[in-house]
N, C-alpha and C positions, 0 to 999 in steps of 0.2 A: 446611406438616406444623401447624407451629405454632397457628394460625387453628383449623384441623381438630380439632384438638385440643381446644381453647375451645370448640369449636360443641359436640364430646361430651359433654364434661365439664358445660358449661349443658344438654344435655339429661338428663342423666341425672338431675340437681338436679330440675328441673323434672317430669320422669315420676313420680321415688319421691315427691318432696314430695305429689304428686296422690293419690297412691296410699293415702299417711301418712295424711291427711286425709281421705281416703274412708272407709279404715275403726277410724278414730276415733270420726269424727259418724257414720256407717254414709250418706253422704250426697253425694253426686256434686257437688251445690251445695259443698259447704264442700273435696270437694277441690278445686274450679277456687280457688278462696282458696289453698290449699299448691300449687296451680301456679304461682299466680302470684310468690309468697314463694319457691319452689325455685326459679323465673328470676332472682332479687332476689338471692338466696343466689349462684346462681354469678355474678352479674355481678361483687359485691361480692366472691368469689375471683379474681377475673380483676383486679381492680384493687389487690389488693394481694401480687397475681402481681406486678405491674409494678413496685411498691415494695420488696416486697424483690430484685428482679435488679440494683437498684441498690446494695446493703447488698454490702456485701464481705465473703466466704464465713468467713475468720476473725472478723469481727464476729458474726456468725450462732452457728458452732461458740461461741466465748464467752461468747454470754447463753447460751445454748442450758445449756451447764457452767454459770455460774452460777444459772441458777433450777435445774437439776434439784438442785443440792448445796445451795441456801438452802432448797429445800424439801423434802430429807432432813431436815436440822439442825429445822428445824422442826416437821416429826410425829414425828420424837425428842422434842424439846423437850416437847411439849403429849404423847404418851407416856407419859413416863417419867418426868419432870422435874413438869411440872405439874400431871397426874393425882395423883402422889404429895403435893406440897406442898398441894392444896386437894381433898384427896379426897372431902371433907364436905360443898364445894358443887360443884353444878350446873356444868357449861361449858355458856355457851349459844351457838347460836350467832354472837352478833357476835365473840366470843370468837375462836370459831376461823378467822372471815375476816379480823378484823383480824391476826392474828397472821401468817396463812399470806400473805395480801396486803406486806407490811409486808414478810417477811423475803425471799418473791417481787420485791418492788422491788428491795430491795437485791441481793441476788445477781443482776439483768436489769442493773442500773447496773454493779457492780463488775466482772462479766464482760464487759459491753461499753469498760469502757476497759483492761481488762488485756488484752483480746485485742490492741490494737494492738503490745506484745510478741512475740504469735505470729508465726513466721515457718514459713511452708509449704511455703517452699521446701526443709525438713528433709525434711518428707513425704512420700517420692518418688510416694504414689497422689496427693497433693494437688498435685503439683508447678506444674500447668500448669492448675491448676481455675480460680486469680484472674480475674475478666474485666478488672481493670486491669493483666494483664504487660503489658510491653512498652506500656505507653501514654505517646499523645504528647499533650500537653497544648496545644492553639492558644492563643494568646494575638489579641487585636483587631485589631493592625494584620493580623497575616496572613490572618484570615477577612473583612478590608473587603479586603486585597490580590488576594487574588483565584488567585492562582497556584498555591496548595495548592487548587485542584478540579482543574486538571488533572494535576498531580503523580498525585492520586491514580489518575485514571483509566487512568493508564500502568502502576499495579500496584509503583513502584518502591519505599512504602511500605507496611511491614506492623502488624500490632499493631494496639492499638485506641485511634479516638480521641475523644479525652477534654475537653466543651466545659465548664465552670463558669458556672455561673446566674450566678456575678457576671459574667462577661466575656457573657451574653446581655441580660443587664438596660445595662450600657453601650454595646452596640451598639442596644439597642434604645431609650437617651438620645440617641445620635449620630440615629438614624434621625425620635427627636421632636423634633428641634433645628430653631430659628427658621431657621439659614444656610441655605441654599439648596442649600448646596456639602455642608456635612457633613450634612442629611438625607439628598441621595442616595448618600454613602456608607458611610452607615449600610446606609440600601434597599439597597445593592448586597452588603452583607456578611450580610444577611439572608438573601439570592437565594443566596447561596454557599456557606450552611447545608441551605440546603434542596436545592442541587444535591450538594452529599457527601453527605448523607443519601440520596438515592436512588441512588447508585451500589453496584452486589451486590457488588464485592471490599471495600468498607472499612466498619468493625463505628463508628459512630458512638452516643458514652452521654455522655449531658448527666449532671451530677452536683449535686450539693445541698453542694457543702462550702462551707464560708465560715470566714472568722476574724476575728471581730467586730474583734479587739485589732488588725488590721490594717489602716489604710485604705487604700492606694493602692495598685490590679490589679498593679503586678510584684509588689509586698511576698508578694501571698495567692496568685499565680501561682507563685514560688519555693515559696512553707510549701507547696501545694499537690501539687507537683514531688516535692517532700523527703519528703510522706506518702504516695505514692504511687509512692514509686522511679519517677518518669518521666521525658520528655526535652519540654523544650518548644519546641516549633514558633514562629517569630517573625521577623521581618526588621527589629526594633528591635534598634538597637546600642549604648544602653543599656540596656538588662535582658537581652542576650548578655552584656556585661562582666560585670554585677554579679550574674548568675544563676551563670555560672563562676567569679566571687570564692568564693561560697558553695558552686563544690561539687555544680551541678546542671549535668549535661549540655543541652546547646542544640542546636539542630538552624535553620541560620540560614537562608529564604530566599534572603536578597542571594547567601549565600557558593556556594551551590548553581546558583544563577541565573551568579557569575561563575565555576563550575569549568566548567559546560558550553559557555560559551564559545569559538568556535575560538582556538585558537593564533595570533598573529601576526609574524611575522617583522620586522625589516630589511630590505628589501629588495624583499618582494613588493609585488605590484599590487594596486591595490584599485579599485571605480568606486564613489564618492559622489558625492551632490548637495548642492550648497555652499548652505546657508540661511541662517546671517546672519556679519554681520563678527566678529573674534577678537579679542582683546584688546590683540596686540600689534598694530604697524604693516603691512599689509597681511594679515593672517592672514584666512582662510575658515575654516568652522567647520559640518560635515556629521554626521551619524548612518549607524549602520551599521542593520540589520534589529532587532537585540537592543538598541538602545541607547547603545551605547559611541560616546563623542564622535570625532570626528576633526577633529584639528586640521590645516588644509593651510596651508602658508606662500604666500605669492603668491597666495591664489584669490579673491582677497576682489570683484575686478574680475569674477569666475564667478559671483555671486549670483546664484539660480536657476536653475543651468545643471549639467548631467550632467559630471564631469571624471574623467580617470584621474589616481592617483595612487600614489607610490612612498612604502611606510614607512621612515620614517627612524629612530624611538625610539617602544616603548609604554614607557608611566607607570601601576603600579598605585595605588592611591588605596586608603584606606579605603571611598569613596563610590563605588568602582567605578574603570573602566579607560580610560585616554585612551588614541590613536594621531595622533602626530606623525609627517607627510607633507610630502613635496612636490608641486608638480606634478609628470607626467610627464618633458616636454618639460621645465622646469630641472631633472632629475633626470639625464636624459641629456645635455645642456649640458655641467652636472656634468661627467659621466664622461670624455665628449667631449673636452671643448676647455676643462679647470680653470683656465687661467689667463685665457680668457677670462671665464668666468664668475665667478673673484673678481674682474675686475675691473670686469664690468658690477655687481657686487654693492655694490661699495665705491664706486663712483657715484650710488647711491642715496642 
């Protein structure tokens, strides 16, 4: 629909410009020049429209109010005060341009700055019109991680995804790195961004906000979240803690993944493949499909094999969850023959 409207607008500017030039110069040849100019004018309007879309509504309102008031003041100054003071001196066109331009510029800048104090949520008709409403700001680690694209496809996250330019620059810098590992991670991040943009149920906005006084990307993300009253989506533990200390809401992908893992209780049985030795004597380590580490006692001899194990305890850490288990046959022996099992353990 949007493309259709743009095509109609360009067609109107092209055709009307053709007839305007044709009537002005009474020549079809000049009408063709007018059509080309109308086509270029329509293209410029579309580009201006794309830029305006990224400007918050309150900034537009504040700037327009500032320009309108400043031009009214300039008109009163010229027509009332200036003409009375220098009524014998003719006011030339440059003086008009100077006064109107200076006042218009001041009004625009003051309106733009003061617009930051406007709260559109207090106006019922404009309550939902700000496109940054319910904004989710993606950091570099979340984009490179890639799981955010899968979450978007499920439709569980609503609102607008904000991609700051400084995050794009960081991903591009990683993608151009000499280290092949970092270069692969950076290119993966760019592919994930393209994948998110193609999803019809997600709206992605790339914004050009920057904070020159802040050097690191994490500080800029927190400042942008405060500016837009949005939430940061990350899997960076340190950014998570710093943002929470400064009162910024955070959506942590790792916390979401941990919450979605199935609950495992002591006594439950599971099947796991032993992949490597554990730190303690005789331990074997395997992993569930979701990446959860399973430490199995007395499973060192089962390296490379799939075994049945019984959960003994679950440990939740900041880096994830660990499950401790025993081989099923050892657990059964301990249950049915506790004295013999204890004697066997003591002799090891």
